[in-house]
KERO-836516 format. One line per field, with one value per residue: residue in three letters; x negated, y negated, z negated of N, C-alpha, C, O in turn; residue number from 0. Coordinates in Angstrom, 2 decimals, padded with zeros to 5 digits. Atoms other than C-alpha are relative to their C-alpha. Example, Ala and Ser with C-alpha at 12.3 -4.5 7.8 and 13.67 -1.06 7.14 Angstrom:
REM residues 2
res	[ala / ser]
n_px	[-000.89 / 000.82]
n_py	[001.19 / 001.19]
n_pz	[000.00 / 000.06]
ca_px	[-012.30 / -013.67]
ca_py	[004.50 / 001.06]
ca_pz	[-007.80 / -007.14]
c_px	[-000.90 / 000.77]
c_py	[-001.20 / -001.09]
c_pz	[000.00 / -000.73]
o_px	[-001.94 / 000.26]
o_py	[-001.18 / -002.20]
o_pz	[-000.66 / -000.90]
n	[0 / 1]
This chain:
REM residues 145
res	[met / ile / tyr / asp / phe / glu / ile / ser / lys / asn / asp / leu / leu / glu / arg / phe / ala / asn / arg / glu / val / thr / glu / met / ile / val / leu / asn / gly / tyr / asn / val / ala / glu / gly / gly / asp / glu / arg / ile / ser / pro / gly / asp / glu / val / asp / ser / asp / gly / his / cys / val / asp / ile / gly / thr / ala / asp / glu / leu / ile / ser / asp / cys / pro / glu / val / arg / leu / leu / ile / lys / pro / asp / leu / asp / ile / lys / thr / val / leu / thr / leu / leu / ser / lys / ile / thr / phe / leu / thr / lys / glu / thr / ala / glu / arg / leu / asp / cys / ser / leu / ser / pro / lys / cys / tyr / ser / lys / glu / thr / glu / asp / ala / lys / glu / met / arg / ile / ala / lys / ile / leu / phe / arg / asn / asp / leu / ser / ser / lys / glu / met / lys / trp / tyr / leu / ser / lys / gln / asn / lys / cys / leu]
n_px	[001.11 / -000.13 / 000.88 / 000.18 / 001.11 / -000.29 / 000.34 / -000.16 / -001.08 / 000.51 / 000.06 / -001.38 / -000.45 / 000.70 / -000.54 / -001.34 / -000.06 / -000.22 / -001.10 / -001.26 / -001.13 / -000.88 / -001.18 / -000.06 / -001.11 / 000.53 / -000.86 / 000.58 / -000.55 / 000.41 / -000.28 / -000.45 / 000.13 / 001.39 / 000.41 / -000.13 / -001.18 / 000.32 / 000.34 / -001.15 / -000.81 / -001.32 / -001.01 / 000.42 / -000.59 / 000.88 / -000.78 / -000.01 / 001.36 / 000.83 / 000.70 / -000.62 / 000.63 / -000.57 / 000.57 / 000.04 / 001.14 / 001.02 / 001.10 / 001.25 / 001.20 / 000.34 / -000.14 / 000.44 / -000.39 / -000.78 / -001.43 / -000.58 / 001.05 / -000.55 / 000.88 / -000.45 / 000.86 / 000.78 / -000.35 / -001.35 / -000.03 / -000.44 / -001.45 / -000.62 / 000.33 / -000.86 / -001.38 / -000.17 / 000.10 / -001.27 / -001.00 / 000.34 / -000.40 / -001.45 / -000.30 / 000.41 / -001.03 / -001.23 / 000.16 / 000.73 / -000.39 / 000.70 / 001.43 / 000.24 / 000.11 / 000.93 / -000.74 / -000.25 / -001.32 / -001.09 / -000.48 / -000.84 / -001.19 / -001.19 / 000.27 / -000.90 / 000.66 / 000.65 / 001.20 / 000.95 / 000.53 / 000.90 / 001.21 / 000.77 / 000.51 / 001.14 / 001.13 / 000.49 / 000.61 / 001.25 / 001.01 / 000.13 / -000.19 / -000.76 / -000.98 / 000.76 / 000.63 / -001.06 / -000.44 / 001.06 / -000.06 / -001.21 / 000.15 / 000.87 / -000.75 / -001.01 / 000.68 / 000.30 / -001.25]
n_py	[-000.89 / -000.75 / -001.15 / -000.42 / -000.92 / -001.23 / -001.21 / -001.14 / -000.94 / -000.94 / 000.71 / 000.12 / -001.33 / -000.29 / 000.90 / -000.39 / -001.44 / -000.26 / 000.80 / -000.66 / 000.43 / 000.93 / 000.39 / 001.45 / 000.55 / 000.46 / 000.86 / 000.05 / 000.90 / -000.43 / 000.88 / -000.98 / 000.63 / -000.15 / -001.41 / -000.65 / -000.86 / -001.41 / -000.23 / 000.14 / -001.21 / 000.02 / 000.61 / 001.31 / 001.05 / 001.01 / 001.24 / 000.69 / 000.46 / -001.16 / -000.39 / -000.97 / -000.08 / -001.06 / -000.18 / -001.39 / -000.34 / -000.82 / -000.42 / 000.59 / -000.25 / 001.32 / -000.04 / 001.25 / 001.09 / 001.07 / -000.30 / 000.20 / 000.10 / 000.22 / -000.40 / 000.57 / -000.36 / 001.19 / 000.63 / 000.54 / 001.46 / 000.54 / 000.20 / -001.30 / -000.33 / 000.78 / -000.42 / -001.30 / 000.21 / 000.57 / -001.07 / -000.93 / 000.68 / -000.11 / -001.40 / -000.23 / 000.61 / -000.77 / -001.32 / 000.20 / -001.01 / -001.25 / 000.23 / -000.07 / -001.39 / -000.68 / -000.75 / -001.37 / -000.49 / 000.47 / 001.28 / -000.27 / -000.73 / 000.54 / -000.07 / -000.87 / -001.19 / 000.41 / 000.76 / -000.96 / -000.77 / 000.87 / 000.19 / -001.25 / -000.14 / 000.91 / -000.58 / -001.12 / 000.54 / 000.69 / -000.94 / -001.03 / -001.28 / -001.03 / -000.66 / -000.95 / 000.76 / 000.44 / -001.16 / -000.28 / 001.06 / -000.18 / -001.19 / 000.40 / 000.91 / -000.76 / -000.70 / 000.99 / 000.50]
n_pz	[-000.19 / -001.24 / -000.12 / -001.38 / -000.08 / -000.74 / 000.71 / -000.92 / 000.31 / 001.01 / 001.28 / 000.48 / 000.44 / 001.25 / 001.02 / 000.37 / 000.31 / 001.42 / 000.54 / 000.27 / -000.82 / 000.70 / -000.77 / -000.18 / -000.77 / -001.28 / -000.81 / -001.34 / -001.00 / -001.34 / -001.13 / -000.99 / -001.32 / -000.44 / -000.02 / 001.30 / 000.05 / 000.19 / 001.40 / 000.89 / 000.18 / -000.64 / 000.85 / 000.47 / -000.82 / -000.58 / -000.08 / -001.30 / -000.29 / -000.32 / 001.21 / 000.88 / 001.31 / 000.82 / 001.32 / 000.41 / 000.84 / -000.64 / 000.85 / -000.48 / 000.80 / 000.52 / 001.44 / 000.60 / -000.91 / 000.62 / 000.13 / -001.32 / -001.01 / -001.32 / -001.10 / -001.27 / -001.13 / -000.35 / -001.27 / 000.07 / 000.05 / 001.29 / 000.00 / 000.27 / 001.39 / 000.89 / -000.20 / 000.65 / 001.44 / 000.43 / -000.03 / 001.07 / 001.23 / 000.08 / 000.31 / 001.39 / 000.85 / -000.16 / 000.59 / 001.26 / 000.98 / -000.30 / 000.24 / 001.45 / 000.46 / -000.91 / -001.02 / 000.44 / -000.40 / 000.85 / -000.53 / -001.15 / 000.45 / -000.65 / -001.43 / -000.76 / -000.57 / -001.25 / 000.35 / 000.57 / -001.12 / -000.76 / 000.80 / -000.04 / -001.36 / -000.13 / 000.73 / -000.80 / -001.21 / 000.32 / 000.47 / -001.02 / 000.68 / -000.70 / 000.87 / 000.81 / 001.07 / 000.91 / 000.79 / 000.98 / 001.02 / 000.82 / 000.85 / 001.11 / 000.86 / 000.72 / 001.09 / 001.05 / 000.61]
ca_px	[-088.55 / -089.13 / -090.55 / -092.01 / -094.13 / -094.35 / -094.41 / -094.80 / -092.07 / -094.25 / -094.83 / -091.08 / -090.36 / -092.97 / -091.59 / -088.04 / -088.91 / -088.79 / -085.86 / -082.53 / -079.34 / -077.16 / -073.59 / -073.32 / -070.38 / -070.91 / -069.34 / -069.91 / -069.40 / -069.48 / -069.72 / -067.69 / -067.82 / -071.59 / -071.58 / -070.71 / -067.67 / -069.51 / -070.33 / -066.85 / -064.52 / -061.38 / -058.52 / -060.65 / -059.07 / -060.93 / -059.80 / -059.28 / -062.92 / -064.15 / -065.20 / -064.49 / -065.16 / -064.74 / -065.52 / -066.50 / -069.15 / -072.38 / -075.04 / -078.37 / -081.91 / -081.98 / -082.71 / -084.22 / -082.35 / -080.73 / -077.06 / -076.14 / -078.24 / -077.55 / -079.07 / -078.84 / -080.12 / -082.90 / -081.48 / -078.06 / -077.21 / -076.51 / -072.92 / -072.01 / -073.83 / -071.86 / -068.57 / -069.04 / -070.14 / -066.96 / -064.84 / -066.72 / -066.16 / -062.44 / -062.35 / -064.23 / -061.68 / -058.80 / -060.22 / -061.57 / -059.56 / -061.13 / -064.59 / -064.24 / -063.90 / -066.51 / -063.89 / -063.27 / -060.28 / -058.27 / -057.97 / -056.06 / -053.19 / -050.66 / -052.05 / -049.69 / -050.42 / -051.18 / -053.65 / -055.26 / -055.63 / -057.21 / -059.63 / -060.68 / -061.03 / -063.36 / -065.52 / -065.76 / -066.54 / -069.22 / -070.96 / -070.55 / -069.20 / -068.03 / -065.09 / -067.60 / -069.47 / -066.21 / -065.10 / -068.47 / -068.23 / -064.66 / -065.56 / -068.34 / -066.02 / -063.31 / -065.84 / -066.56 / -062.91]
ca_py	[-103.35 / -101.69 / -098.21 / -097.17 / -094.06 / -090.90 / -087.41 / -084.09 / -081.46 / -079.04 / -081.65 / -082.24 / -078.50 / -078.16 / -081.15 / -079.79 / -076.11 / -076.36 / -078.70 / -077.64 / -077.79 / -080.72 / -081.37 / -084.89 / -086.96 / -087.72 / -090.59 / -090.43 / -093.04 / -091.90 / -094.08 / -091.74 / -094.23 / -093.68 / -089.87 / -089.09 / -087.04 / -083.70 / -084.18 / -084.89 / -082.21 / -081.17 / -083.24 / -086.24 / -089.44 / -091.80 / -095.43 / -097.91 / -099.06 / -095.52 / -094.97 / -092.16 / -092.20 / -089.30 / -088.23 / -084.89 / -083.08 / -081.43 / -079.44 / -081.22 / -080.56 / -083.86 / -084.00 / -087.42 / -089.65 / -093.00 / -093.07 / -094.36 / -093.95 / -095.09 / -093.48 / -095.26 / -093.99 / -096.35 / -097.00 / -098.20 / -101.85 / -104.05 / -104.83 / -101.13 / -100.62 / -103.42 / -102.28 / -098.68 / -099.84 / -101.90 / -098.90 / -096.65 / -099.24 / -099.24 / -095.41 / -095.39 / -097.78 / -095.69 / -092.47 / -093.86 / -091.41 / -088.44 / -090.01 / -090.27 / -086.52 / -085.65 / -084.36 / -081.28 / -079.07 / -080.31 / -083.66 / -082.00 / -080.63 / -082.93 / -082.18 / -080.77 / -077.35 / -078.93 / -081.36 / -078.50 / -076.42 / -079.39 / -080.01 / -076.36 / -076.32 / -079.35 / -077.62 / -074.51 / -076.54 / -078.70 / -075.70 / -073.53 / -070.65 / -067.44 / -065.41 / -062.81 / -065.46 / -066.79 / -063.30 / -062.76 / -066.11 / -065.49 / -062.02 / -063.57 / -066.30 / -063.80 / -061.91 / -065.12 / -065.86]
ca_pz	[098.31 / 101.67 / 102.06 / 105.38 / 105.48 / 107.52 / 106.10 / 107.89 / 108.03 / 106.05 / 103.34 / 103.12 / 102.89 / 100.15 / 098.26 / 098.27 / 097.68 / 093.89 / 093.52 / 092.11 / 094.15 / 093.10 / 094.22 / 095.63 / 096.82 / 100.50 / 102.44 / 106.19 / 108.89 / 112.51 / 115.61 / 117.82 / 120.69 / 120.83 / 120.87 / 117.25 / 118.22 / 118.19 / 114.50 / 113.15 / 111.86 / 113.70 / 112.36 / 111.35 / 112.57 / 114.88 / 114.59 / 117.42 / 117.13 / 117.82 / 114.20 / 111.79 / 108.05 / 105.66 / 102.13 / 100.67 / 098.69 / 099.73 / 097.96 / 098.27 / 097.10 / 095.26 / 091.57 / 090.99 / 093.40 / 092.64 / 091.69 / 095.16 / 098.29 / 101.83 / 104.91 / 108.27 / 111.60 / 112.75 / 116.22 / 115.01 / 115.59 / 112.56 / 113.59 / 113.61 / 110.29 / 108.63 / 110.15 / 109.00 / 105.54 / 105.27 / 106.24 / 103.81 / 101.06 / 101.82 / 101.76 / 098.44 / 096.91 / 098.27 / 096.80 / 093.52 / 091.40 / 093.16 / 092.93 / 089.14 / 088.86 / 091.50 / 093.93 / 091.80 / 092.66 / 089.67 / 091.47 / 094.27 / 092.16 / 093.89 / 097.34 / 099.98 / 101.46 / 104.86 / 103.27 / 101.35 / 104.52 / 106.32 / 103.44 / 103.41 / 107.21 / 107.01 / 104.39 / 106.56 / 109.68 / 108.03 / 106.50 / 109.60 / 107.49 / 109.12 / 107.81 / 106.57 / 104.57 / 103.13 / 102.06 / 100.37 / 098.57 / 097.43 / 096.15 / 094.02 / 092.73 / 091.78 / 089.64 / 087.74 / 086.96]
c_px	[000.25 / -001.03 / -000.09 / -001.23 / 000.45 / -000.46 / 000.27 / 001.15 / -000.45 / -000.09 / 001.40 / 000.51 / -000.64 / 000.58 / 001.36 / 000.12 / 000.35 / 001.12 / 001.25 / 001.09 / 000.92 / 001.18 / 000.08 / 001.29 / -000.59 / 001.07 / -000.69 / 000.72 / -000.55 / 000.38 / 000.35 / -000.16 / -001.41 / -000.48 / 000.10 / 001.12 / -000.33 / -000.32 / 001.20 / 000.80 / 001.29 / 001.02 / -000.42 / 000.54 / -001.06 / 000.84 / -000.17 / -001.38 / -000.91 / -000.82 / 000.81 / -000.76 / 000.66 / -000.77 / 000.04 / -001.14 / -000.96 / -001.04 / -001.29 / -001.14 / -000.54 / 000.19 / -000.33 / 000.34 / 000.71 / 001.48 / 000.74 / -001.15 / 000.67 / -001.03 / 000.59 / -000.97 / -000.71 / 000.42 / 001.41 / -000.03 / 000.66 / 001.51 / 000.72 / -000.28 / 000.95 / 001.47 / 000.26 / -000.10 / 001.31 / 001.08 / -000.27 / 000.37 / 001.50 / 000.40 / -000.35 / 001.04 / 001.29 / -000.07 / -000.69 / 000.36 / -000.75 / -001.50 / -000.32 / -000.18 / -000.80 / 000.70 / 000.28 / 001.42 / 001.14 / 000.60 / 000.98 / 001.31 / 001.28 / -000.09 / 001.02 / -000.78 / -000.73 / -001.30 / -001.08 / -000.64 / -001.00 / -001.30 / -000.89 / -000.60 / -001.22 / -001.23 / -000.60 / -000.74 / -001.36 / -001.11 / -000.19 / 000.11 / 000.86 / 001.01 / -000.70 / -000.65 / 001.03 / 000.48 / -001.03 / 000.07 / 001.20 / -000.12 / -000.89 / 000.75 / 001.05 / -000.60 / -000.29 / 001.24 / 000.48]
c_py	[000.84 / 001.13 / 000.39 / 000.90 / 001.25 / 001.19 / 001.17 / 000.90 / 000.98 / -000.64 / -000.16 / 001.34 / 000.37 / -000.83 / 000.48 / 001.46 / 000.29 / -000.80 / 000.84 / -000.54 / -000.85 / -000.34 / -001.53 / -000.36 / -000.60 / -000.81 / -000.17 / -001.02 / 000.37 / -001.05 / 000.91 / -000.56 / 000.18 / 001.45 / 000.72 / 001.01 / 001.47 / 000.32 / -000.10 / 001.30 / -000.09 / -000.59 / -001.34 / -001.05 / -001.00 / -001.26 / -000.67 / -000.55 / 001.14 / 000.47 / 001.04 / -000.02 / 001.13 / 000.12 / 001.48 / 000.23 / 000.85 / 000.38 / -000.50 / 000.38 / -001.33 / 000.06 / -001.34 / -001.21 / -001.12 / 000.38 / -000.14 / -000.18 / -000.10 / 000.38 / -000.54 / 000.44 / -001.26 / -000.70 / -000.61 / -001.52 / -000.48 / -000.20 / 001.31 / 000.43 / -000.72 / 000.41 / 001.33 / -000.11 / -000.57 / 001.07 / 001.05 / -000.61 / 000.11 / 001.43 / 000.32 / -000.57 / 000.81 / 001.36 / -000.06 / 001.05 / 001.30 / -000.16 / 000.14 / 001.43 / 000.83 / 000.91 / 001.44 / 000.41 / -000.50 / -001.31 / 000.19 / 000.68 / -000.50 / 000.05 / 000.93 / 001.19 / -000.34 / -000.75 / 000.93 / 000.83 / -000.83 / -000.23 / 001.23 / 000.20 / -000.90 / 000.55 / 001.14 / -000.49 / -000.61 / 000.97 / 001.18 / 001.40 / 000.95 / 000.61 / 001.00 / -000.72 / -000.47 / 001.15 / 000.34 / -001.02 / 000.19 / 001.22 / -000.33 / -000.91 / 000.75 / 000.76 / -000.94 / -000.46 / 000.84]
c_pz	[001.25 / 000.00 / 001.46 / 000.06 / 000.74 / -000.83 / 000.94 / -000.47 / -001.08 / -001.38 / -000.60 / -000.53 / -001.34 / -001.15 / -000.51 / -000.46 / -001.45 / -000.62 / -000.20 / 000.93 / -000.87 / 000.89 / 000.03 / 000.74 / 001.26 / 000.73 / 001.34 / 000.86 / 001.36 / 001.04 / 001.18 / 001.41 / 000.57 / -000.12 / -001.32 / -000.08 / -000.23 / -001.46 / -000.93 / -000.03 / 000.78 / -000.98 / -000.59 / 000.96 / 000.46 / 000.16 / 001.36 / 000.38 / 000.42 / -001.18 / -000.77 / -001.32 / -000.78 / -001.31 / -000.34 / -000.97 / 000.81 / -001.04 / 000.62 / -000.92 / -000.50 / -001.51 / -000.66 / 000.86 / -000.76 / -000.05 / 001.33 / 000.99 / 001.37 / 001.05 / 001.30 / 001.09 / 000.50 / 001.28 / 000.01 / -000.13 / -001.29 / -000.06 / -000.32 / -001.45 / -000.95 / 000.12 / -000.70 / -001.52 / -000.57 / -000.06 / -001.08 / -001.36 / -000.21 / -000.39 / -001.45 / -000.96 / 000.03 / -000.72 / -001.36 / -001.05 / 000.21 / -000.21 / -001.48 / -000.48 / 000.98 / 001.00 / -000.41 / 000.35 / -000.85 / 000.50 / 001.14 / -000.39 / 000.68 / 001.52 / 000.69 / 000.56 / 001.30 / -000.28 / -000.56 / 001.10 / 000.81 / -000.75 / 000.04 / 001.39 / 000.22 / -000.70 / 000.82 / 001.23 / -000.30 / -000.40 / 000.95 / -000.60 / 000.83 / -000.97 / -000.92 / -001.19 / -001.02 / -000.88 / -001.08 / -001.14 / -000.91 / -000.90 / -001.21 / -000.97 / -000.83 / -001.18 / -001.17 / -000.75 / -001.15]
o_px	[001.33 / -002.22 / 000.93 / -002.36 / 001.64 / -001.45 / 001.22 / 001.56 / 000.31 / 000.23 / 001.59 / 001.11 / 000.01 / 000.77 / 001.64 / 001.16 / 001.04 / 001.33 / 001.47 / 001.04 / 001.27 / 001.00 / 000.03 / 001.78 / -001.58 / 002.20 / -001.83 / 001.93 / -001.76 / 001.48 / -000.49 / -000.42 / -001.60 / -001.67 / -000.41 / 001.31 / 000.50 / -000.42 / 001.09 / 000.76 / 001.81 / 001.03 / 000.44 / 000.53 / -001.91 / 001.92 / -000.89 / -001.62 / -002.07 / -001.86 / 002.03 / -001.99 / 001.86 / -001.84 / 000.98 / -001.67 / -000.58 / -001.34 / -001.57 / -000.94 / -001.65 / 001.29 / 000.09 / -000.42 / 001.13 / 001.91 / 001.68 / -002.10 / 001.66 / -002.17 / 001.77 / -002.18 / -000.09 / 000.14 / 001.89 / -000.81 / 001.50 / 002.10 / 001.66 / 000.60 / 001.54 / 002.19 / 001.25 / 000.64 / 001.75 / 001.87 / 000.67 / 000.85 / 001.96 / 001.24 / 000.38 / 001.40 / 001.94 / 000.96 / -001.29 / -000.52 / -001.22 / -002.18 / -001.38 / -000.90 / -000.63 / 000.15 / 000.40 / 002.29 / 002.25 / 001.75 / 001.66 / 001.98 / 002.23 / 000.76 / 001.38 / -002.00 / -001.84 / -002.31 / -002.26 / -001.86 / -002.04 / -002.38 / -002.10 / -001.75 / -002.17 / -002.34 / -001.82 / -001.80 / -002.34 / -002.28 / -000.97 / -000.71 / 001.89 / 000.93 / -000.28 / -000.61 / 000.77 / 000.68 / -000.67 / 000.02 / 001.07 / 000.36 / -000.64 / 000.59 / 001.25 / 000.06 / -000.38 / 001.14 / 001.50]
o_py	[001.41 / 000.91 / 000.49 / 000.41 / 001.58 / 001.11 / 001.14 / 000.86 / 001.28 / 000.00 / -000.01 / 001.39 / 000.94 / -000.33 / 000.40 / 001.86 / 001.27 / -000.75 / 001.84 / -001.69 / -000.47 / -000.68 / -002.19 / 000.40 / -001.33 / -000.35 / -000.63 / -001.18 / 000.35 / -001.61 / 001.19 / 000.19 / 000.12 / 001.69 / 001.83 / 001.63 / 002.20 / 001.49 / 000.26 / 002.10 / -001.18 / -000.25 / -002.07 / -000.86 / -001.43 / -001.22 / -000.18 / -000.85 / 000.92 / 001.11 / 001.10 / 000.07 / 001.35 / -000.48 / 002.18 / -000.71 / 001.50 / -000.40 / -000.25 / 000.64 / -001.75 / 000.33 / -001.60 / -002.17 / -000.92 / 001.33 / 000.61 / -000.92 / 000.58 / -000.09 / -000.34 / 000.34 / -002.31 / -001.89 / -001.04 / -002.07 / 000.21 / -000.02 / 001.32 / 000.98 / -000.09 / 000.44 / 001.48 / 000.56 / -000.18 / 001.11 / 001.59 / 000.10 / 000.39 / 001.62 / 001.04 / 000.08 / 000.98 / 001.90 / 000.93 / 001.51 / 001.91 / 000.81 / 000.65 / 001.68 / 002.05 / 001.94 / 002.30 / -000.44 / -000.65 / -001.64 / -000.75 / 001.25 / 000.28 / -000.49 / 001.98 / 001.14 / 000.14 / -000.50 / 000.76 / 001.04 / -000.32 / -000.23 / 001.12 / 000.63 / -000.50 / 000.45 / 001.23 / 000.02 / -000.32 / 000.73 / 002.09 / 002.27 / 000.56 / 000.38 / 001.19 / -000.22 / -000.46 / 000.98 / 000.65 / -000.65 / 000.10 / 001.19 / 000.16 / -000.79 / 000.43 / 000.96 / -000.52 / -001.01 / 000.53]
o_pz	[001.41 / -000.23 / 002.14 / 000.13 / 000.80 / -001.55 / 001.72 / -001.63 / -002.00 / -002.39 / -001.81 / -001.60 / -002.21 / -002.25 / -001.71 / -000.98 / -001.73 / -001.84 / 000.48 / 001.36 / -001.99 / 002.07 / -001.01 / 001.57 / 001.20 / 000.91 / 001.41 / 000.77 / 001.57 / 000.98 / 002.03 / 002.35 / 001.78 / -000.34 / -001.44 / -001.12 / -000.77 / -001.82 / -002.10 / 000.91 / 001.01 / -002.16 / -001.09 / 002.18 / -000.32 / 000.75 / 002.23 / 001.55 / 000.79 / -001.01 / -000.68 / -001.33 / -000.67 / -001.48 / 000.05 / -001.54 / 001.79 / -001.94 / 001.80 / -002.10 / -000.15 / -001.99 / -001.79 / 000.94 / -001.90 / 000.60 / 001.60 / 000.73 / 001.63 / 001.00 / 001.57 / 000.93 / 000.61 / 001.44 / 001.06 / -000.91 / -001.86 / -001.13 / -001.12 / -002.11 / -001.83 / -000.88 / -001.41 / -002.23 / -001.65 / -001.01 / -001.66 / -002.24 / -001.32 / -001.26 / -002.12 / -001.94 / -001.00 / -001.11 / -001.79 / -001.78 / -000.74 / -000.57 / -001.85 / -001.45 / 001.06 / 001.40 / 000.46 / 000.52 / -000.35 / 000.19 / 001.55 / 000.47 / 000.83 / 002.22 / 000.15 / 000.66 / 001.54 / 000.38 / -000.28 / 001.10 / 001.23 / -000.15 / 000.17 / 001.51 / 000.89 / -000.19 / 000.95 / 001.57 / 000.39 / -000.11 / 000.68 / -000.33 / 001.37 / -002.18 / -002.06 / -002.32 / -002.22 / -002.08 / -002.21 / -002.31 / -002.13 / -002.03 / -002.31 / -002.18 / -002.00 / -002.19 / -002.32 / -001.85 / -001.75]
n	[0 / 1 / 2 / 3 / 4 / 5 / 6 / 7 / 8 / 9 / 10 / 11 / 12 / 13 / 14 / 15 / 16 / 17 / 18 / 19 / 20 / 21 / 22 / 23 / 24 / 25 / 26 / 27 / 28 / 29 / 30 / 31 / 32 / 33 / 34 / 35 / 36 / 37 / 38 / 39 / 40 / 41 / 42 / 43 / 44 / 45 / 46 / 47 / 48 / 49 / 50 / 51 / 52 / 53 / 54 / 55 / 56 / 57 / 58 / 59 / 60 / 61 / 62 / 63 / 64 / 65 / 66 / 67 / 68 / 69 / 70 / 71 / 72 / 73 / 74 / 75 / 76 / 77 / 78 / 79 / 80 / 81 / 82 / 83 / 84 / 85 / 86 / 87 / 88 / 89 / 90 / 91 / 92 / 93 / 94 / 95 / 96 / 97 / 98 / 99 / 100 / 101 / 102 / 103 / 104 / 105 / 106 / 107 / 108 / 109 / 110 / 111 / 112 / 113 / 114 / 115 / 116 / 117 / 118 / 119 / 120 / 121 / 122 / 123 / 124 / 125 / 126 / 127 / 128 / 129 / 130 / 131 / 132 / 133 / 134 / 135 / 136 / 137 / 138 / 139 / 140 / 141 / 142 / 143 / 144]
């Protein structure tokens, strides 16, 4: 089944306005060789093909989505799509234990301090959080504990 329709920005904003925030597991594949380097986090590794794949979580306004969804930029060539999908599949297999528990902090109990710092730095970078925002968030979390 192929869907191909256009929708305005206002229609999209209206559609998502009443949705609940849902935490989703996110697997990303970047073609750094074609200008994707400005979107990757510091410390992410770029392989010899100029690709970078990573895994994390993101809050999305998606409540009725399929269990797995794939988004591909329309101007990407099929060879790069298939290569990145293969690398994402490998990463998924390598991190299956963490996927089973939705990447929750309990899965990181054996994580080294350096790995933990890098994971936190990636979260901060991706969400463009300032130190002020982090302090506010941590103060709210401490009240809940």
